[in-house]
LOFI-407064 format. One record per residue (C-alpha): residue number from 1; residue in three letters; z negated, y negated, x. Coordinates in steps of 0.2 Angstrom, whole numbers, plus 5000, padded with zeros to 4 digits. Layout:
BEGIN
SITE  resi  resn    pz    py    px
SITE   NUM   ALA     Z     Y     X
...
This chain:
BEGIN
SITE  resi  resn    pz    py    px
SITE     1   UNK  4875  3775  5885
SITE     2   UNK  4876  3791  5874
SITE     3   UNK  4882  3790  5857
SITE     4   UNK  4867  3798  5849
SITE     5   UNK  4857  3784  5857
SITE     6   UNK  4868  3771  5849
SITE     7   UNK  4866  3780  5833
SITE     8   UNK  4847  3779  5835
SITE     9   UNK  4848  3760  5838
SITE    10   UNK  4855  3758  5821
SITE    11   UNK  4842  3768  5811
SITE    12   UNK  4828  3760  5801
SITE    13   UNK  4811  3760  5810
SITE    14   UNK  4820  3762  5827
SITE    15   UNK  4808  3763  5842
SITE    16   UNK  4813  3765  5860
SITE    17   UNK  4804  3782  5861
SITE    18   UNK  4816  3788  5847
SITE    19   UNK  4831  3788  5860
SITE    20   UNK  4826  3805  5867
SITE    21   UNK  4818  3812  5851
SITE    22   UNK  4833  3808  5839
SITE    23   UNK  4837  3823  5828
SITE    24   UNK  4854  3831  5823
SITE    25   UNK  4855  3825  5805
SITE    26   UNK  4859  3809  5795
SITE    27   UNK  4860  3818  5779
SITE    28   UNK  4845  3810  5771
SITE    29   UNK  4854  3793  5772
SITE    30   UNK  4865  3788  5758
SITE    31   UNK  4883  3789  5764
SITE    32   UNK  4886  3771  5763
SITE    33   UNK  4871  3768  5774
SITE    34   UNK  4877  3782  5786
SITE    35   UNK  4894  3774  5788
SITE    36   UNK  4886  3758  5792
SITE    37   UNK  4875  3766  5805
SITE    38   UNK  4890  3775  5813
SITE    39   UNK  4902  3760  5813
SITE    40   UNK  4889  3749  5821
SITE    41   UNK  4885  3763  5834
SITE    42   UNK  4903  3766  5839
SITE    43   UNK  4905  3747  5841
SITE    44   UNK  4889  3746  5852
SITE    45   UNK  4894  3762  5862
SITE    46   UNK  4911  3754  5866
SITE    47   UNK  4904  3738  5871
SITE    48   UNK  4890  3745  5882
SITE    49   UNK  4902  3757  5891
SITE    50   UNK  4915  3742  5893
SITE    51   UNK  4929  3752  5885
SITE    52   UNK  4946  3745  5882
SITE    53   UNK  4951  3740  5864
SITE    54   UNK  4938  3740  5850
SITE    55   UNK  4937  3754  5838
SITE    56   UNK  4944  3752  5820
SITE    57   UNK  4933  3755  5805
SITE    58   UNK  4929  3774  5803
SITE    59   UNK  4939  3783  5791
SITE    60   UNK  4927  3790  5778
SITE    61   UNK  4926  3808  5773
SITE    62   UNK  4932  3811  5755
SITE    63   UNK  4917  3823  5753
SITE    64   UNK  4902  3817  5763
SITE    65   UNK  4891  3831  5757
SITE    66   UNK  4894  3850  5753
SITE    67   UNK  4910  3849  5764
SITE    68   UNK  4908  3862  5777
SITE    69   UNK  4920  3876  5775
SITE    70   UNK  4911  3885  5790
SITE    71   UNK  4892  3889  5789
SITE    72   UNK  4881  3900  5798
SITE    73   UNK  4863  3908  5798
SITE    74   UNK  4854  3916  5813
SITE    75   UNK  4846  3932  5807
SITE    76   UNK  4829  3935  5814
SITE    77   UNK  4822  3952  5810
SITE    78   UNK  4804  3955  5815
SITE    79   UNK  4793  3970  5809
SITE    80   UNK  4790  3967  5791
SITE    81   UNK  4798  3949  5791
SITE    82   UNK  4816  3944  5789
SITE    83   UNK  4821  3926  5792
SITE    84   UNK  4837  3916  5791
SITE    85   UNK  4836  3900  5802
SITE    86   UNK  4839  3885  5791
SITE    87   UNK  4852  3872  5793
SITE    88   UNK  4858  3857  5783
SITE    89   UNK  4862  3866  5767
SITE    90   UNK  4866  3849  5759
SITE    91   UNK  4881  3849  5770
SITE    92   UNK  4887  3866  5764
SITE    93   UNK  4895  3871  5747
SITE    94   UNK  4883  3878  5735
SITE    95   UNK  4893  3894  5735
SITE    96   UNK  4888  3896  5753
SITE    97   UNK  4869  3895  5749
SITE    98   UNK  4871  3907  5735
SITE    99   UNK  4880  3920  5746
SITE   100   UNK  4866  3918  5759
SITE   101   UNK  4852  3920  5745
SITE   102   UNK  4862  3936  5739
SITE   103   UNK  4863  3943  5756
SITE   104   UNK  4845  3939  5760
SITE   105   UNK  4839  3948  5744
SITE   106   UNK  4848  3964  5750
SITE   107   UNK  4844  3963  5768
SITE   108   UNK  4825  3962  5765
SITE   109   UNK  4825  3979  5756
SITE   110   UNK  4820  3995  5766
SITE   111   UNK  4838  4002  5762
SITE   112   UNK  4846  3988  5773
SITE   113   UNK  4833  3987  5787
SITE   114   UNK  4845  3995  5800
SITE   115   UNK  4858  3982  5796
SITE   116   UNK  4845  3968  5796
SITE   117   UNK  4839  3973  5814
SITE   118   UNK  4857  3974  5820
SITE   119   UNK  4863  3957  5814
SITE   120   UNK  4864  3941  5826
SITE   121   UNK  4872  3929  5813
SITE   122   UNK  4880  3929  5796
SITE   123   UNK  4895  3917  5795
SITE   124   UNK  4904  3911  5780
SITE   125   UNK  4922  3903  5782
SITE   126   UNK  4936  3899  5771
SITE   127   UNK  4941  3884  5760
SITE   128   UNK  4934  3876  5745
SITE   129   UNK  4943  3889  5734
SITE   130   UNK  4938  3905  5743
SITE   131   UNK  4926  3912  5756
SITE   132   UNK  4926  3925  5770
SITE   133   UNK  4909  3933  5776
SITE   134   UNK  4908  3938  5795
SITE   135   UNK  4893  3949  5801
SITE   136   UNK  4890  3946  5819
SITE   137   UNK  4881  3961  5825
SITE   138   UNK  4873  3966  5842
SITE   139   UNK  4877  3985  5840
SITE   140   UNK  4887  3996  5829
SITE   141   UNK  4885  4015  5824
SITE   142   UNK  4888  4026  5809
SITE   143   UNK  4873  4020  5800
SITE   144   UNK  4877  4002  5803
SITE   145   UNK  4895  4005  5797
SITE   146   UNK  4888  4013  5781
SITE   147   UNK  4877  3998  5777
SITE   148   UNK  4891  3986  5780
SITE   149   UNK  4902  3995  5768
SITE   150   UNK  4888  3995  5755
SITE   151   UNK  4885  3977  5757
SITE   152   UNK  4903  3973  5756
SITE   153   UNK  4904  3981  5739
SITE   154   UNK  4890  3969  5734
SITE   155   UNK  4901  3954  5740
SITE   156   UNK  4916  3960  5731
SITE   157   UNK  4907  3960  5715
SITE   158   UNK  4898  3943  5717
SITE   159   UNK  4905  3928  5707
SITE   160   UNK  4907  3917  5723
SITE   161   UNK  4926  3921  5727
SITE   162   UNK  4922  3931  5743
SITE   163   UNK  4940  3937  5747
SITE   164   UNK  4936  3946  5763
SITE   165   UNK  4922  3953  5775
SITE   166   UNK  4922  3958  5793
SITE   167   UNK  4910  3963  5806
SITE   168   UNK  4911  3956  5824
SITE   169   UNK  4902  3964  5838
SITE   170   UNK  4893  3953  5851
SITE   171   UNK  4882  3963  5862
SITE   172   UNK  4876  3948  5872
SITE   173   UNK  4867  3941  5857
SITE   174   UNK  4873  3924  5861
SITE   175   UNK  4869  3907  5853
SITE   176   UNK  4887  3905  5849
SITE   177   UNK  4889  3912  5832
SITE   178   UNK  4906  3920  5834
SITE   179   UNK  4906  3926  5852
SITE   180   UNK  4901  3921  5870
SITE   181   UNK  4911  3934  5878
SITE   182   UNK  4923  3947  5871
SITE   183   UNK  4917  3964  5874
SITE   184   UNK  4928  3972  5887
SITE   185   UNK  4928  3989  5879
SITE   186   UNK  4924  3997  5862
SITE   187   UNK  4926  3990  5845
SITE   188   UNK  4924  3971  5843
SITE   189   UNK  4931  3968  5826
SITE   190   UNK  4930  3978  5810
SITE   191   UNK  4939  3974  5794
SITE   192   UNK  4927  3978  5780
SITE   193   UNK  4939  3972  5766
SITE   194   UNK  4952  3959  5762
SITE   195   UNK  4964  3951  5774
SITE   196   UNK  4960  3948  5793
SITE   197   UNK  4967  3931  5792
SITE   198   UNK  4962  3915  5783
SITE   199   UNK  4975  3903  5776
SITE   200   UNK  4975  3884  5774
SITE   201   UNK  4986  3876  5761
SITE   202   UNK  4994  3859  5767
SITE   203   UNK  5004  3856  5751
SITE   204   UNK  5022  3859  5757
SITE   205   UNK  5017  3874  5768
SITE   206   UNK  5003  3886  5772
SITE   207   UNK  4996  3891  5789
SITE   208   UNK  4986  3906  5793
SITE   209   UNK  4973  3908  5806
SITE   210   UNK  4962  3922  5813
SITE   211   UNK  4945  3924  5805
SITE   212   UNK  4936  3921  5822
SITE   213   UNK  4948  3907  5827
SITE   214   UNK  4944  3888  5827
SITE   215   UNK  4948  3878  5812
SITE   216   UNK  4942  3861  5806
SITE   217   UNK  4926  3863  5796
SITE   218   UNK  4929  3848  5784
SITE   219   UNK  4944  3853  5774
SITE   220   UNK  4943  3836  5764
SITE   221   UNK  4947  3826  5780
SITE   222   UNK  4962  3836  5786
SITE   223   UNK  4975  3826  5776
SITE   224   UNK  4968  3810  5783
SITE   225   UNK  4967  3817  5801
SITE   226   UNK  4986  3822  5800
SITE   227   UNK  4991  3805  5793
SITE   228   UNK  4981  3796  5807
SITE   229   UNK  4988  3807  5821
SITE   230   UNK  5006  3805  5814
SITE   231   UNK  5005  3786  5814
SITE   232   UNK  4997  3785  5831
SITE   233   UNK  5008  3798  5840
SITE   234   UNK  5023  3791  5832
SITE   235   UNK  5035  3805  5836
SITE   236   UNK  5054  3800  5835
SITE   237   UNK  5070  3809  5834
SITE   238   UNK  5074  3816  5851
SITE   239   UNK  5056  3817  5857
SITE   240   UNK  5048  3832  5865
SITE   241   UNK  5031  3836  5857
SITE   242   UNK  5018  3845  5868
SITE   243   UNK  5003  3851  5858
SITE   244   UNK  4988  3856  5869
SITE   245   UNK  4973  3865  5862
SITE   246   UNK  4984  3868  5847
SITE   247   UNK  4974  3882  5839
SITE   248   UNK  4984  3890  5825
SITE   249   UNK  4997  3876  5826
SITE   250   UNK  4990  3863  5813
SITE   251   UNK  4997  3848  5822
SITE   252   UNK  5012  3857  5828
SITE   253   UNK  5018  3861  5811
SITE   254   UNK  5011  3845  5803
SITE   255   UNK  5019  3833  5815
SITE   256   UNK  5033  3842  5823
SITE   257   UNK  5047  3840  5810
SITE   258   UNK  5054  3825  5818
SITE   259   UNK  5053  3831  5836
SITE   260   UNK  5068  3838  5846
SITE   261   UNK  5057  3852  5852
SITE   262   UNK  5039  3858  5850
SITE   263   UNK  5028  3868  5862
SITE   264   UNK  5010  3872  5858
SITE   265   UNK  4997  3879  5870
SITE   266   UNK  4980  3887  5867
SITE   267   UNK  4969  3898  5877
SITE   268   UNK  4965  3910  5863
SITE   269   UNK  4978  3924  5860
SITE   270   UNK  4974  3928  5842
SITE   271   UNK  4977  3910  5837
SITE   272   UNK  4993  3909  5846
SITE   273   UNK  4999  3925  5838
SITE   274   UNK  4996  3917  5821
SITE   275   UNK  5005  3901  5826
SITE   276   UNK  5020  3912  5832
SITE   277   UNK  5020  3921  5815
SITE   278   UNK  5019  3905  5805
SITE   279   UNK  5034  3898  5815
SITE   280   UNK  5044  3914  5811
SITE   281   UNK  5039  3913  5793
SITE   282   UNK  5043  3895  5791
SITE   283   UNK  5059  3896  5801
SITE   284   UNK  5054  3884  5814
SITE   285   UNK  5061  3885  5832
SITE   286   UNK  5044  3881  5839
SITE   287   UNK  5036  3889  5855
SITE   288   UNK  5018  3894  5857
SITE   289   UNK  5010  3901  5873
SITE   290   UNK  4993  3906  5878
SITE   291   UNK  4984  3901  5893
SITE   292   UNK  4968  3892  5900
SITE   293   UNK  4973  3874  5900
SITE   294   UNK  4969  3868  5917
SITE   295   UNK  4978  3858  5931
SITE   296   UNK  4986  3874  5939
SITE   297   UNK  4992  3880  5922
SITE   298   UNK  5000  3863  5917
SITE   299   UNK  5009  3862  5934
SITE   300   UNK  5014  3880  5936
SITE   301   UNK  5017  3887  5918
SITE   302   UNK  5023  3873  5908
SITE   303   UNK  5042  3868  5908
SITE   304   UNK  5044  3853  5919
SITE   305   UNK  5046  3836  5911
SITE   306   UNK  5064  3831  5912
SITE   307   UNK  5068  3812  5916
SITE   308   UNK  5077  3804  5901
SITE   309   UNK  5070  3816  5889
SITE   310   UNK  5055  3807  5881
SITE   311   UNK  5039  3817  5878
SITE   312   UNK  5024  3814  5867
SITE   313   UNK  5008  3824  5870
SITE   314   UNK  4993  3827  5859
SITE   315   UNK  4978  3835  5866
SITE   316   UNK  4963  3840  5855
SITE   317   UNK  4951  3849  5868
SITE   318   UNK  4934  3856  5863
SITE   319   UNK  4918  3845  5863
SITE   320   UNK  4915  3847  5881
SITE   321   UNK  4932  3839  5885
SITE   322   UNK  4946  3844  5897
SITE   323   UNK  4945  3853  5913
SITE   324   UNK  4946  3843  5929
SITE   325   UNK  4963  3838  5934
SITE   326   UNK  4971  3840  5917
SITE   327   UNK  4973  3822  5913
SITE   328   UNK  4980  3819  5931
SITE   329   UNK  4993  3833  5927
SITE   330   UNK  4998  3826  5910
SITE   331   UNK  5000  3809  5917
SITE   332   UNK  5011  3815  5930
SITE   333   UNK  5023  3821  5916
SITE   334   UNK  5025  3802  5912
SITE   335   UNK  5024  3805  5893
SITE   336   UNK  5029  3789  5883
SITE   337   UNK  5014  3791  5872
SITE   338   UNK  4998  3802  5872
SITE   339   UNK  4986  3805  5858
SITE   340   UNK  4969  3811  5865
SITE   341   UNK  4957  3817  5851
SITE   342   UNK  4939  3817  5856
SITE   343   UNK  4927  3829  5847
SITE   344   UNK  4913  3823  5859
SITE   345   UNK  4911  3805  5859
SITE   346   UNK  4901  3805  5876
SITE   347   UNK  4917  3812  5884
SITE   348   UNK  4927  3796  5880
SITE   349   UNK  4922  3784  5894
SITE   350   UNK  4926  3795  5909
SITE   351   UNK  4942  3801  5901
SITE   352   UNK  4948  3784  5897
SITE   353   UNK  4944  3778  5915
SITE   354   UNK  4954  3793  5921
SITE   355   UNK  4969  3789  5910
SITE   356   UNK  4968  3771  5916
SITE   357   UNK  4968  3777  5934
SITE   358   UNK  4984  3787  5932
SITE   359   UNK  4993  3773  5924
SITE   360   UNK  4989  3773  5905
SITE   361   UNK  4981  3760  5894
SITE   362   UNK  4973  3762  5877
SITE   363   UNK  4984  3757  5862
SITE   364   UNK  4973  3761  5847
SITE   365   UNK  4956  3769  5843
SITE   366   UNK  4953  3777  5827
SITE   367   UNK  4936  3785  5823
SITE   368   UNK  4935  3798  5809
SITE   369   UNK  4920  3805  5800
SITE   370   UNK  4924  3823  5801
SITE   371   UNK  4906  3827  5802
SITE   372   UNK  4896  3818  5789
SITE   373   UNK  4877  3820  5789
SITE   374   UNK  4877  3822  5808
SITE   375   UNK  4877  3810  5823
SITE   376   UNK  4895  3815  5828
SITE   377   UNK  4913  3808  5826
SITE   378   UNK  4930  3813  5829
SITE   379   UNK  4939  3799  5838
SITE   380   UNK  4958  3797  5840
SITE   381   UNK  4964  3787  5855
SITE   382   UNK  4982  3783  5858
SITE   383   UNK  4988  3779  5875
SITE   384   UNK  5004  3772  5883
SITE   385   UNK  5011  3769  5900
SITE   386   UNK  5007  3752  5908
């Protein structure tokens, strides 16, 4: 069973035909009803797929609407007609919608027509306190640069706390709103104004990350996510901590204080570089390395596990899950505990069966609503050796 099918089963007026026709939004529901639907759906998903250990109640989002710190608009410029593809604006801060309206009003004018034709996406990222605008463009030349500078001046003067703007070149015009493949030559990132990096304030420390790097879109849930991960991974003094798909080091820095050593791995170079810079600034002796996380990398590039030195592993892969062989390679290190974080619920059954096959059993399952208003969950699963 797919999780979206389980969601559909819980909706009012469910019919069998709605299994395949189910949409991407739960935003019209009250949040109380949405949580009820999701809790029943994850329970049904677990039972139908015969998964071990039932999931706990979903940890609700402190902000169920207007929470997304990253939003996007596909720009479709046809002769005489400019369109922004619509998304669930109810899930985005009102400041984002206001910025898009401001940009639309400019881009629809004849003076900005060259820029409108060059755009793939407009992306807004940041926090609840500030915003950064990224223009994803299919080409760049002198006239486009002039228009980008002009529209940047408009953003600097607007009242919506836009602290930076950048242009990112994606000649492939891909559906992925930041990039599908980095250009192999020529300019791919242009700083229009403001810092190249964003920052996330976690109270007792602050982390920076690249404008084009991955970050959690629900800032209101980050504290709960860290708290749950800390409890479920249970790092103790003397443990080695291996943080896979670490991004800019959120879990490394949030959980690594108690560990004997911290090693973070991420495929994306810019995120790793910011993690290294944060470690230096915060005076942490943590290591970060870049590389594609597959079986060969784990076997050949990582320091070997040392018998008698307990290791705990956190892996937070993208929605599509891990590469083939990754779970086998990690299990071969004999970690005392693993925390596997699933962004894609449908990836859970196969992954848990693989962990079981290589000697690990589920200890705890904690779903979190990182994506209110959508049929998606983040699910934390802790595993221990049998």
